[in-house]
C-alpha positions as CSV (number, residue, x, y, z in Angstrom):
1,M,63.6,110.3,175.9
2,I,66.4,112.8,175.5
3,N,67.5,112.3,179.1
4,R,67.6,108.5,178.6
5,F,69.6,108.9,175.4
6,S,72.0,111.2,177.2
7,S,72.5,108.6,179.9
8,Y,73.2,105.9,177.4
9,L,75.6,108.2,175.6
10,V,77.5,108.9,178.8
11,V,77.8,105.2,179.6
12,V,79.1,104.5,176.1
13,L,81.6,107.3,176.3
14,C,82.9,106.0,179.6
15,F,83.5,102.6,178.1
16,L,85.3,104.2,175.2
17,V,87.5,106.4,177.4
18,A,88.2,103.8,180.1
19,P,90.8,101.7,178.2
20,T,92.9,104.7,177.4
21,T,92.7,106.0,180.9
22,F,93.8,102.7,182.4
23,A,96.3,101.8,179.7
24,H,99.0,104.2,180.8
25,Q,98.5,103.2,184.4
26,Q,100.1,99.9,183.9
27,K,103.5,100.3,185.5
28,S,105.7,98.0,183.4
29,S,108.7,97.8,181.2
30,I,110.1,95.3,178.8
31,S,113.8,94.7,178.2
32,T,115.7,92.4,175.9
33,V,119.0,90.9,176.7
34,L,120.4,89.8,173.3
35,F,123.5,87.7,172.8
36,N,124.6,89.0,169.4
37,P,126.7,86.3,167.6
38,R,128.0,88.8,165.0
39,T,129.5,91.3,167.5
40,H,130.0,88.9,170.4
41,N,128.4,91.5,172.6
42,I,125.5,91.2,175.0
43,E,123.1,94.0,173.9
44,V,120.4,95.2,176.3
45,M,117.4,97.2,175.2
46,H,115.0,98.7,177.8
47,R,111.6,100.0,176.8
48,F,109.7,102.2,179.1
49,R,106.4,104.0,178.5
50,V,107.1,107.7,178.0
51,H,104.2,108.5,180.4
52,D,105.9,106.5,183.2
53,A,109.3,108.0,182.4
54,E,107.8,111.5,182.6
55,H,106.3,110.9,186.0
56,A,109.5,109.1,187.2
57,V,111.9,112.0,186.3
58,K,109.8,114.5,188.1
59,H,110.0,112.3,191.3
60,I,113.7,111.5,190.9
61,F,115.1,114.8,189.5
62,G,112.5,117.4,190.5
63,K,109.4,119.0,189.1
64,D,111.3,120.8,186.3
65,A,112.6,117.6,184.8
66,D,111.4,117.2,181.2
67,I,112.1,113.9,179.5
68,L,110.3,115.0,176.3
69,D,112.3,118.1,175.4
70,A,115.4,118.1,177.6
71,E,118.3,116.0,176.4
72,T,119.9,116.4,179.9
73,T,116.9,114.8,181.5
74,Q,116.9,112.0,179.0
75,A,120.6,111.4,179.7
76,K,119.9,111.4,183.5
77,F,117.1,108.9,183.1
78,S,119.3,106.7,181.0
79,E,122.0,106.8,183.8
80,Y,119.3,106.0,186.4
81,V,118.4,102.9,184.4
82,E,122.1,102.0,184.1
83,Q,122.4,102.2,187.9
84,K,119.2,100.0,188.5
85,F,120.1,97.2,186.0
86,S,122.9,94.7,186.4
87,L,124.1,91.5,184.8
88,Y,126.3,89.0,186.7
89,D,128.3,86.1,185.3
90,S,128.3,82.5,186.5
91,H,130.8,83.5,189.3
92,N,128.5,86.4,190.5
93,K,130.9,88.9,189.0
94,P,129.2,92.0,187.5
95,L,129.5,92.5,183.8
96,P,130.6,96.0,182.9
97,L,127.6,97.4,181.1
98,K,127.9,100.8,179.3
99,V,125.1,102.9,178.0
100,V,125.3,103.3,174.3
101,G,122.3,105.5,173.7
102,H,118.7,106.4,174.4
103,E,115.8,107.6,172.3
104,I,112.1,108.4,172.3
105,E,110.2,106.5,169.8
106,G,106.4,107.1,169.8
107,Q,105.1,106.2,173.2
108,F,108.3,104.6,174.4
109,F,111.6,105.7,175.9
110,W,114.4,103.3,175.0
111,V,117.7,102.9,176.8
112,Y,120.5,100.8,175.1
113,Q,123.4,99.1,176.9
114,E,126.1,96.6,175.9
115,T,129.0,94.6,177.2
116,K,131.3,91.9,175.8
117,Q,130.2,88.3,176.2
118,P,132.2,86.3,178.6
119,A,134.1,83.4,177.0
120,K,132.3,80.9,179.2
121,L,128.9,81.6,180.6
122,E,126.8,78.8,182.3
123,N,124.2,81.2,183.6
124,L,123.4,84.9,183.9
125,K,121.9,86.6,187.0
126,I,120.0,89.8,186.4
127,R,118.9,92.6,188.6
128,H,116.3,95.1,187.2
129,D,115.1,97.6,189.8
130,A,114.3,100.6,187.5
131,L,111.1,102.4,188.7
132,R,110.5,99.7,191.3
133,D,111.9,102.0,193.9
134,L,109.2,104.5,193.0
135,W,106.2,102.2,192.4
136,P,106.0,98.8,194.2
137,E,103.5,97.7,191.5
138,Q,106.1,98.2,188.7
139,V,106.7,95.0,186.7
140,N,109.9,94.7,184.7
141,T,110.0,91.8,182.2
142,I,113.2,90.7,180.5
143,N,113.5,88.4,177.5
144,V,116.9,86.7,177.1
145,E,117.6,85.8,173.5
146,G,120.3,84.4,171.3
147,K,121.8,81.8,173.7
148,G,119.5,78.8,173.5
149,D,115.8,79.0,173.9
150,L,114.1,82.3,174.6
151,Q,113.9,82.8,178.4
152,T,111.6,85.3,180.1
153,L,112.1,86.8,183.6
154,T,109.6,88.9,185.5
155,F,110.5,91.2,188.3
156,T,107.5,91.8,190.6
157,N,107.0,92.5,194.3
158,S,110.2,92.1,196.2
159,V,112.1,90.0,193.6
160,E,115.6,91.5,193.3
161,L,117.7,88.9,191.4
162,L,116.7,86.3,188.8
163,K,118.8,83.8,186.9
164,V,118.7,82.1,183.5
165,D,120.7,78.9,182.8
166,F,122.2,78.1,179.5
167,K,122.5,74.6,178.1
168,H,125.8,73.6,176.6
């Protein structure tokens, strides 16, 4: 009877532990591209799981990289994201994004960028390769807000460039 109870207990514990084990294995990020009418800037907010960022910095910058406690590693990861993310105007001209900060908030590492909104913008092309060079299964989702309806782009597999169109 005790053996049977132990077996059931092990099965129940596996079901309880499994969601947390698999939860951090989802290689994904979410970014928001916000057209701010007050500042007339395009503000970009990238959200990565700290767990993924920890593994990434060790691959990119070496085994001693520490995203939790080293500001230099945090800044390097922020610069890495800057290099892997681009916005292009309607004429395929890159918009000059600058990093305005980064922070760890709970389970997430945030990177913030911004640029001035072009006077006329019929569409926006976006490239988001962060962590996709490390993990082919990485999925980067972008929500574009503040210029018409909310539009969502998803970078998977070999997708390199996606476009949103704006109604006038």
